[in-house]
Legacy VTK file of the C-alpha trace (Angstrom):
# vtk DataFile Version 3.0
C-alpha trace
ASCII
DATASET POLYDATA
POINTS 437 float
-107.176 183.083 37.118
-108.711 180.478 34.794
-105.506 180.337 32.760
-103.445 179.594 35.850
-105.856 176.861 36.857
-105.704 174.986 33.568
-102.243 175.513 32.144
-100.313 172.269 31.744
-96.670 171.714 32.534
-94.107 172.929 30.028
-92.808 170.227 27.673
-95.792 167.883 28.098
-98.734 167.350 25.692
-101.589 169.809 26.145
-104.262 168.535 28.495
-107.376 167.180 26.857
-110.124 169.808 26.648
-112.496 167.722 28.755
-109.836 167.313 31.450
-109.192 171.055 31.451
-112.896 171.695 31.844
-113.194 169.222 34.729
-110.246 170.683 36.636
-111.405 174.219 35.960
-114.836 173.380 37.354
-113.309 171.715 40.423
-110.937 174.597 41.074
-113.589 177.287 40.798
-115.948 175.302 43.026
-113.431 174.434 45.756
-110.741 177.126 45.874
-112.818 180.302 46.458
-114.497 178.783 49.533
-111.246 177.406 50.969
-109.455 180.679 50.288
-112.204 182.562 52.122
-111.927 180.115 55.041
-108.175 180.597 55.326
-108.420 184.353 54.904
-110.571 184.706 58.028
-108.584 181.966 59.802
-105.259 183.681 59.319
-106.761 187.045 60.237
-108.028 185.569 63.527
-104.625 184.010 64.147
-102.465 187.118 63.667
-104.777 190.046 64.450
-103.115 189.869 67.853
-100.257 191.703 66.108
-102.528 194.706 65.566
-104.256 194.368 68.930
-100.801 194.631 70.515
-100.552 198.275 69.426
-103.160 199.130 72.099
-103.538 195.996 74.222
-99.957 195.907 75.524
-100.281 199.450 76.906
-103.786 198.927 78.282
-102.924 195.677 80.050
-99.247 196.529 80.791
-97.900 193.530 78.845
-94.143 193.371 78.239
-92.760 192.388 74.844
-91.930 188.933 76.239
-95.506 188.466 77.511
-96.841 189.354 74.070
-94.357 187.081 72.335
-95.193 184.153 74.616
-98.941 184.678 74.180
-98.646 184.990 70.407
-96.524 181.852 70.242
-98.326 179.607 72.751
-101.000 179.151 70.107
-98.578 176.782 68.368
-97.993 174.591 71.423
-101.671 173.644 71.320
-101.387 173.329 67.556
-98.537 170.846 68.016
-100.410 168.689 70.513
-103.533 167.912 68.487
-102.685 168.430 64.816
-101.930 164.796 63.913
-105.124 163.372 65.500
-107.090 166.229 63.932
-105.870 165.360 60.445
-106.506 161.648 60.963
-110.068 162.478 62.026
-110.527 164.624 58.918
-109.289 161.754 56.757
-111.840 159.474 58.400
-114.966 161.673 58.752
-114.429 164.003 55.777
-113.331 167.589 55.316
-116.810 169.112 55.205
-117.854 168.465 58.810
-114.384 168.682 60.322
-113.415 171.986 58.704
-116.810 173.416 59.684
-116.219 172.312 63.304
-112.794 173.914 63.312
-114.013 177.223 61.932
-117.018 177.630 64.203
-115.043 176.834 67.367
-112.131 179.100 66.537
-114.472 181.964 65.573
-116.169 181.817 68.971
-112.844 181.676 70.846
-111.333 184.476 68.745
-114.234 186.779 69.611
-113.810 185.881 73.285
-110.235 187.219 73.142
-111.933 190.575 73.776
-112.334 189.558 77.438
-108.602 189.040 78.132
-107.461 191.033 81.191
-104.260 189.401 82.487
-101.204 187.643 81.018
-102.582 184.287 82.190
-105.974 184.820 80.523
-104.105 185.909 77.386
-102.073 182.691 77.410
-105.156 180.532 78.043
-107.208 182.069 75.242
-104.354 181.831 72.740
-103.835 178.193 73.746
-107.547 177.444 73.267
-107.469 179.178 69.887
-104.615 176.878 68.877
-106.579 173.812 69.984
-109.602 174.961 68.006
-107.744 175.767 64.795
-105.314 172.835 64.778
-105.792 170.719 61.700
-107.213 173.361 59.391
-104.158 174.135 57.267
-102.797 170.564 56.960
-106.366 169.373 56.527
-106.837 171.578 53.480
-103.444 170.522 52.083
-104.558 166.894 52.461
-107.980 167.674 50.990
-106.490 169.293 47.868
-104.311 166.202 47.353
-107.567 164.205 47.010
-108.538 166.333 43.999
-105.441 167.503 42.115
-102.380 165.559 40.854
-98.886 166.758 41.735
-98.213 168.803 38.596
-101.396 170.842 39.181
-101.105 170.981 42.941
-98.576 173.813 43.264
-100.942 176.347 41.710
-103.773 175.103 43.914
-101.641 175.448 47.049
-100.583 178.933 45.952
-104.143 180.062 45.326
-105.156 178.722 48.733
-102.114 180.160 50.521
-102.642 183.542 48.854
-105.275 183.999 51.559
-102.389 184.859 53.917
-101.160 187.974 52.094
-104.739 188.767 51.061
-105.753 188.718 54.722
-102.981 191.218 55.348
-103.911 193.285 52.305
-107.553 193.474 53.381
-107.264 192.815 57.095
-104.480 195.258 57.924
-106.417 198.382 56.872
-109.618 196.860 58.298
-107.950 196.135 61.643
-106.498 199.637 61.795
-109.894 201.118 60.932
-111.749 199.066 63.578
-109.262 200.034 66.288
-109.384 203.721 65.316
-113.154 204.079 64.827
-114.499 201.811 67.579
-112.014 202.780 70.288
-114.047 203.784 73.346
-117.424 202.708 71.912
-119.632 201.360 74.735
-116.627 201.527 77.048
-114.566 199.048 75.030
-111.059 199.729 73.766
-110.413 199.398 70.038
-108.461 196.152 70.447
-111.444 194.519 72.173
-113.709 195.427 69.251
-111.047 194.090 66.875
-111.130 190.617 68.396
-114.906 190.545 68.796
-115.787 191.702 65.273
-113.159 189.714 63.373
-114.117 186.424 65.030
-117.727 186.500 63.819
-117.138 185.817 60.075
-115.415 182.513 60.916
-118.594 181.217 62.533
-120.747 182.237 59.562
-118.354 180.729 56.985
-118.061 177.533 59.031
-121.812 177.064 58.669
-121.486 177.733 54.922
-118.864 174.971 54.615
-121.374 172.365 55.823
-123.612 173.066 52.843
-121.068 173.856 50.114
-118.015 171.592 50.456
-117.822 168.093 48.910
-115.662 165.569 50.769
-114.379 163.631 47.760
-114.533 163.585 43.971
-117.177 160.841 44.142
-119.374 163.053 46.366
-119.361 166.067 44.019
-122.879 166.327 42.639
-121.778 169.278 40.499
-119.466 167.021 38.418
-120.747 164.701 35.707
-120.031 160.999 36.092
-117.500 161.211 33.266
-115.687 164.065 35.009
-115.635 162.175 38.310
-114.131 159.126 36.616
-111.529 161.221 34.819
-110.383 163.160 37.910
-110.328 160.070 40.117
-108.285 158.144 37.534
-105.588 160.831 37.656
-105.350 160.591 41.452
-105.381 156.783 41.410
-102.622 156.623 38.784
-100.401 158.918 40.820
-100.960 157.045 44.095
-98.900 154.108 42.803
-95.761 156.288 42.851
-96.123 157.263 46.522
-93.242 155.912 48.584
-94.899 156.173 52.005
-98.388 154.807 52.691
-98.614 153.885 56.405
-98.598 156.011 59.542
-95.815 153.885 61.041
-93.573 154.543 58.031
-94.090 158.292 58.438
-92.268 158.396 61.777
-89.411 156.236 60.489
-88.777 158.258 57.330
-85.658 160.492 57.552
-87.031 162.626 54.723
-90.097 163.500 56.809
-87.896 164.823 59.605
-85.721 166.696 57.104
-88.831 168.322 55.662
-89.936 169.174 59.209
-86.623 170.945 59.855
-86.937 172.878 56.586
-90.502 173.864 57.405
-89.471 175.008 60.890
-86.969 177.398 59.298
-89.531 178.698 56.808
-92.182 179.208 59.489
-89.711 181.182 61.630
-89.507 183.785 58.864
-93.192 183.496 57.976
-94.478 184.360 61.451
-91.833 186.997 62.039
-93.633 188.882 59.268
-97.109 187.855 60.433
-96.805 188.821 64.100
-94.304 191.691 64.023
-95.047 193.602 60.818
-97.337 196.232 62.443
-94.804 196.772 65.249
-91.941 197.124 62.768
-93.906 199.683 60.740
-94.540 201.682 63.923
-90.877 201.335 64.836
-90.046 203.008 61.506
-91.843 206.155 62.701
-95.576 205.695 61.948
-97.822 206.228 64.973
-101.446 206.368 63.758
-103.017 202.878 63.836
-105.028 203.481 60.651
-101.890 204.576 58.786
-100.041 201.541 60.144
-102.821 199.350 58.761
-102.659 200.945 55.322
-98.855 200.729 55.143
-98.849 197.128 56.376
-101.013 196.244 53.369
-98.164 197.138 50.956
-95.876 194.160 51.773
-98.867 191.813 51.741
-100.002 193.091 48.343
-96.548 192.427 46.887
-96.560 188.954 48.472
-99.822 187.995 46.713
-98.272 188.562 43.287
-94.989 186.837 44.191
-96.714 183.788 45.650
-98.879 183.164 42.586
-96.206 183.905 39.972
-93.444 181.824 41.546
-95.685 178.818 42.239
-97.087 178.937 38.731
-93.582 178.997 37.254
-92.462 176.104 39.496
-95.380 174.003 38.252
-94.708 174.884 34.622
-91.038 173.898 34.676
-91.566 171.126 37.268
-88.798 172.391 39.535
-89.380 172.885 43.271
-86.085 173.115 45.157
-84.488 176.200 43.589
-87.789 178.086 43.586
-88.256 177.421 47.305
-84.634 178.162 48.217
-84.507 181.461 46.364
-87.788 182.756 47.811
-86.462 181.956 51.303
-83.260 183.895 50.513
-85.323 186.892 49.346
-87.212 186.784 52.655
-83.931 186.657 54.607
-82.505 189.617 52.691
-85.673 191.575 53.446
-85.414 190.908 57.197
-81.735 191.915 57.174
-82.535 195.204 55.407
-85.421 195.929 57.811
-83.152 195.242 60.810
-80.124 197.166 59.538
-82.002 200.301 58.485
-84.825 200.202 61.041
-84.648 203.973 61.601
-85.230 204.737 57.915
-88.874 204.551 56.910
-88.111 204.002 53.212
-85.513 201.280 53.752
-87.667 199.589 56.393
-90.603 199.404 53.992
-88.378 198.014 51.225
-86.994 195.401 53.611
-90.402 194.450 55.013
-91.853 194.171 51.513
-89.044 191.846 50.412
-89.436 189.864 53.643
-93.157 189.367 53.026
-92.636 188.513 49.341
-90.052 185.858 50.203
-91.164 184.410 53.533
-94.867 184.180 52.705
-94.223 182.633 49.282
-92.329 179.682 50.771
-95.459 177.919 52.042
-97.206 176.829 48.809
-93.850 175.902 47.286
-92.939 173.826 50.326
-96.159 171.791 50.396
-95.546 170.541 46.870
-92.635 168.524 48.319
-94.189 166.109 50.875
-97.424 165.572 48.917
-95.323 164.282 45.994
-94.370 161.096 47.877
-96.943 160.687 50.662
-100.173 158.814 50.052
-103.253 157.513 51.869
-103.345 157.677 55.671
-99.615 158.467 55.603
-100.412 161.725 53.848
-102.828 162.684 56.645
-100.289 161.848 59.367
-97.195 163.071 57.513
-98.620 166.462 56.542
-99.887 166.963 60.101
-96.538 165.886 61.619
-94.547 168.286 59.437
-96.996 171.122 60.008
-97.339 170.646 63.780
-93.609 170.286 64.498
-92.622 172.942 61.987
-95.158 175.354 63.407
-93.378 175.241 66.755
-91.286 177.956 65.105
-94.449 180.035 65.404
-93.934 179.738 69.163
-90.157 180.190 69.157
-89.817 183.129 66.760
-92.269 185.669 68.306
-91.196 184.792 71.847
-87.498 185.031 70.974
-87.917 188.375 69.219
-89.964 189.717 72.141
-87.413 188.449 74.674
-84.482 189.949 72.750
-86.328 193.238 72.344
-86.913 193.434 76.102
-83.209 192.699 76.660
-81.744 195.036 74.008
-84.588 197.518 73.390
-84.314 196.616 69.693
-85.702 194.037 67.276
-82.455 194.017 65.256
-80.829 190.879 66.721
-84.091 188.953 66.588
-84.600 189.789 62.907
-81.040 188.711 62.104
-81.677 185.366 63.812
-84.883 184.807 61.808
-83.067 185.716 58.592
-80.466 183.105 59.491
-83.224 180.516 59.933
-84.513 181.188 56.411
-80.994 180.846 54.985
-80.473 177.559 56.844
-83.762 176.229 55.485
-82.764 177.162 51.931
-79.542 175.130 52.325
-81.332 172.077 53.752
-83.707 171.972 50.781
-80.952 170.549 48.602
-80.702 167.473 50.830
-83.922 166.303 49.147
-83.360 164.432 45.838
-84.631 166.440 42.867
-86.120 163.350 41.218
-88.379 162.839 44.229
-90.188 166.175 44.014
-89.618 167.666 40.543
-92.427 166.009 38.606
LINES 1 438
437 0 1 2 3 4 5 6 7 8 9 10 11 12 13 14 15 16 17 18 19 20 21 22 23 24 25 26 27 28 29 30 31 32 33 34 35 36 37 38 39 40 41 42 43 44 45 46 47 48 49 50 51 52 53 54 55 56 57 58 59 60 61 62 63 64 65 66 67 68 69 70 71 72 73 74 75 76 77 78 79 80 81 82 83 84 85 86 87 88 89 90 91 92 93 94 95 96 97 98 99 100 101 102 103 104 105 106 107 108 109 110 111 112 113 114 115 116 117 118 119 120 121 122 123 124 125 126 127 128 129 130 131 132 133 134 135 136 137 138 139 140 141 142 143 144 145 146 147 148 149 150 151 152 153 154 155 156 157 158 159 160 161 162 163 164 165 166 167 168 169 170 171 172 173 174 175 176 177 178 179 180 181 182 183 184 185 186 187 188 189 190 191 192 193 194 195 196 197 198 199 200 201 202 203 204 205 206 207 208 209 210 211 212 213 214 215 216 217 218 219 220 221 222 223 224 225 226 227 228 229 230 231 232 233 234 235 236 237 238 239 240 241 242 243 244 245 246 247 248 249 250 251 252 253 254 255 256 257 258 259 260 261 262 263 264 265 266 267 268 269 270 271 272 273 274 275 276 277 278 279 280 281 282 283 284 285 286 287 288 289 290 291 292 293 294 295 296 297 298 299 300 301 302 303 304 305 306 307 308 309 310 311 312 313 314 315 316 317 318 319 320 321 322 323 324 325 326 327 328 329 330 331 332 333 334 335 336 337 338 339 340 341 342 343 344 345 346 347 348 349 350 351 352 353 354 355 356 357 358 359 360 361 362 363 364 365 366 367 368 369 370 371 372 373 374 375 376 377 378 379 380 381 382 383 384 385 386 387 388 389 390 391 392 393 394 395 396 397 398 399 400 401 402 403 404 405 406 407 408 409 410 411 412 413 414 415 416 417 418 419 420 421 422 423 424 425 426 427 428 429 430 431 432 433 434 435 436
């Protein structure tokens, strides 16, 4: 890991040893905690996909009800993400991220008390309100510490929490539902929500004591290291094209990036919310076995995410790397849809889908942070993330609706594959000189 944190871009002079040491210290101090935060955050966000294996039968939820409940999270996300990021920019990441984590952990555990479709919708909406601002807040926070040519690896290490949460959380979720089912009169899905919400509260408290808001606040850096790291950020800020919140909403490139992100998120959450169901659809019935098999695509996605982002940073090329990973994700969804009755082909398709769709996120976020600065970065990142994440509402609901109509996920998966392909085409509307540096 240390090599990936310190390696300079290909074709440029080797970084000074003292600069390497400063960035290595910053990365090892910041990234493990943020990765842990996102790991439990993403697990709390998508464990509803595992809960569905029992909850839908217990509560007599249709596929459309599940899809709407899974997706309504992102309506709340959309409503408060921009103000949340502006607050973080003003009060600091330490207190705001801690607030987010503690509140969402409590609400996630309370999902165990859902009994009706309406209570399901309300709790998912509240979870979205609580968590809004975390992901764009961390993207903004990392831009305070790392210059553009180092940022891709940092985003990838942070975003690797998503496949890691699947790699660890999928077997854990299957185990909890299998072992605790019926304990004290609670179904396994209730225990799943209750148990997996608690770590978020504990880690939120840890954030208060361990996270530094800015380079200047880091007592674990020497004064020389603080000056060095801050000088790199200050030098880069002069090249930012957008600095004010007003300019963010008038920038066509921001809305183009939002459209691209919408397409990427459609594929991303198709994997996140439907992977356990698609594995069961391929013929696996035991929830523990589903959990173990679901870990395979996530494990492959961890390696892909880190390798591709590292290569993009080294050669300073973003567009082709992002487009090709999106195409791989689309091909995977098409294979999974076309050969859904074949266990082997389904697993190959789902693995490719996870490798491609999940790897788009860290690559994508290298684009807007290359030309957004100051308060505009807080608003712009939040705007792109909140609007783009509406695909997290559209994609699960659409797949659930189409499955109720056709008794198959095939058409829905084809549509999501098409979204990834569209996003890969739109990427080339962004000038290479703007983001490849």
